[in-house]
C-alpha positions in Angstrom: 0.0 0.1 0.1 1.3 3.4 -0.8 0.2 6.3 1.5 -0.3 10.0 0.7 -0.3 12.7 3.7 -2.9 14.8 2.0 -5.5 11.8 1.5 -4.6 10.3 4.9 -5.2 13.6 6.3 -8.5 14.0 4.8 -9.6 10.4 6.0 -8.6 11.4 9.5 -10.5 14.7 9.3 -13.5 12.7 8.1 -13.3 10.3 11.1 -12.3 13.0 13.7 -13.1 16.5 12.8 -16.2 16.5 15.2 -14.9 18.7 18.1 -17.7 17.6 20.3 -16.7 14.0 20.1 -13.0 14.8 20.8 -13.9 17.2 23.4 -15.7 14.4 25.3 -12.6 12.0 24.8 -10.1 14.6 26.0 -12.2 16.1 29.0 -12.2 12.4 30.3 -8.4 12.5 30.4 -8.2 15.8 32.4 -10.9 15.4 34.9 -9.8 16.3 38.3 -6.7 17.9 37.1 -7.5 20.9 34.7 -11.0 22.0 33.4 -11.2 21.5 29.7 -13.4 24.2 27.9 -12.8 23.6 24.2 -11.2 21.3 21.8 -10.5 22.8 18.2 -9.5 20.9 15.2 -6.4 22.6 13.4 -7.3 22.8 9.7 -4.2 24.8 8.7 -2.0 22.3 6.6 1.4 24.0 7.9 0.2 23.5 11.5 -0.8 19.9 10.8 2.6 19.3 9.3 4.3 20.7 12.5 2.4 18.2 14.6 -0.7 20.2 15.7 -4.0 18.2 15.1 -6.1 19.6 18.0 -5.6 22.5 20.3 -6.9 22.1 23.8 -8.2 25.2 25.8 -8.5 25.2 29.6 -10.6 27.3 32.0 -7.4 28.9 33.3 -6.6 30.3 29.8 -3.9 27.9 28.9 -3.6 25.7 25.8 -2.0 22.5 24.8 -1.5 21.0 21.3 -1.9 17.3 20.4 -0.6 15.4 17.5 -3.1 12.3 17.0 -1.8 9.1 15.7 -4.5 6.7 15.0 -4.1 3.0 14.7 -6.6 0.7 13.0 -5.3 -2.4 14.2 -4.0 -3.0 17.9 -0.4 -4.2 17.7 0.3 -3.5 21.5 2.9 -1.2 20.7 3.5 2.5 19.9 5.1 3.2 16.4 7.7 5.8 16.7 8.5 7.6 13.4 12.4 7.7 13.2 12.5 8.9 9.6 9.8 10.9 7.9 11.6 10.5 4.7 14.2 7.8 4.7 15.4 8.8 1.1 15.7 12.5 2.0 17.1 11.7 5.5 14.3 13.8 6.9 14.0 13.0 10.7 10.5 11.7 12.1 8.5 13.1 14.9 10.2 11.1 17.5 13.5 13.1 16.9 11.8 16.1 18.2 10.7 17.8 14.9 7.1 18.6 16.2 5.8 21.5 18.3 2.9 19.6 19.9 2.6 19.1 23.8 1.1 15.5 23.5 1.0 12.7 21.2 -2.3 11.0 21.3 -1.9 7.4 20.5 -5.4 6.2 19.6 -6.2 2.6 19.1 -9.7 2.5 17.4 -10.6 -1.1 17.8 -9.8 -1.0 21.5 -11.5 2.3 21.8 -8.7 3.6 23.8 -6.4 6.6 24.0 -3.2 7.4 25.5 -1.9 11.0 25.8 2.0 10.7 25.9 4.2 13.6 26.8 6.0 14.5 23.8 9.1 15.8 25.2 9.4 13.0 27.6 8.6 10.5 24.7 11.5 11.9 22.6 14.0 12.0 25.4 13.1 8.3 26.1 13.8 7.3 22.5 17.2 9.0 22.4 18.1 7.2 25.7 16.7 3.9 24.7 17.0 3.6 20.8 20.0 1.5 20.7 18.7 -1.0 23.3 15.3 -1.1 21.3 17.4 -2.0 18.1 19.5 -4.5 20.0 16.1 -6.0 21.4 15.0 -6.4 17.7 11.9 -4.4 18.1 10.0 -4.6 14.8 10.6 -1.8 12.2 8.0 -0.7 9.8 8.6 1.0 6.4 5.5 2.7 5.1 5.7 3.6 1.4 4.3 7.0 0.6 4.2 8.9 -2.6 7.9 9.7 -3.2 9.3 8.7 -0.1 9.4 6.0 2.7 8.4 6.5 6.5 10.4 4.3 8.9 9.2 3.7 12.4 10.3 1.5 15.2 7.5 -0.5 17.2 8.0 -0.2 21.0 5.7 -2.4 23.2 3.3 -0.1 24.6 3.7 -1.0 28.4 7.5 0.0 27.9 6.4 3.4 26.9 3.9 3.9 29.3 6.2 2.9 32.3 8.5 5.6 31.2 6.6 8.6 30.2 4.0 10.8 31.7 0.6 9.8 30.3 -3.1 9.9 30.6 -5.1 6.9 29.4 -8.7 6.3 28.9 -11.5 4.6 26.8 -14.2 6.2 24.6 -17.7 5.3 23.8 -18.1 7.4 20.7 
């Protein structure tokens, strides 16, 4: 299968552009911590490329940004993008190339979402990348139009035990 950023983005937007549904999902993750007042889907393509899919606004006036990664199959892992374009040696998002606060790891068939602290996740990768390579964690190469994205798949429990995160299920 060959992927295309724009068509993948359009499909993701079709599945998740409803801010009310995403508000309910994110609200559950911050209950008792911060009062979430709005969730806005980012429509600007440049901001999307910078890793901002949603902007969360809180009652205290603060905002946090989220880069959403959806998995249509549960592999029990988190796929960390090492190369955005292997051919062009363009680093992937795990190398700190995004401006978001959180990575939302959404596993649709499990109806689960994990918000992972982006900075901590990138730091974890830098510390453990050699150990993960030595452990033989699965690497996936996703063919796109004109380039190949390369990711390393780290077992989800290993990620969750090492970075700040929020987890929850969703009904909608």
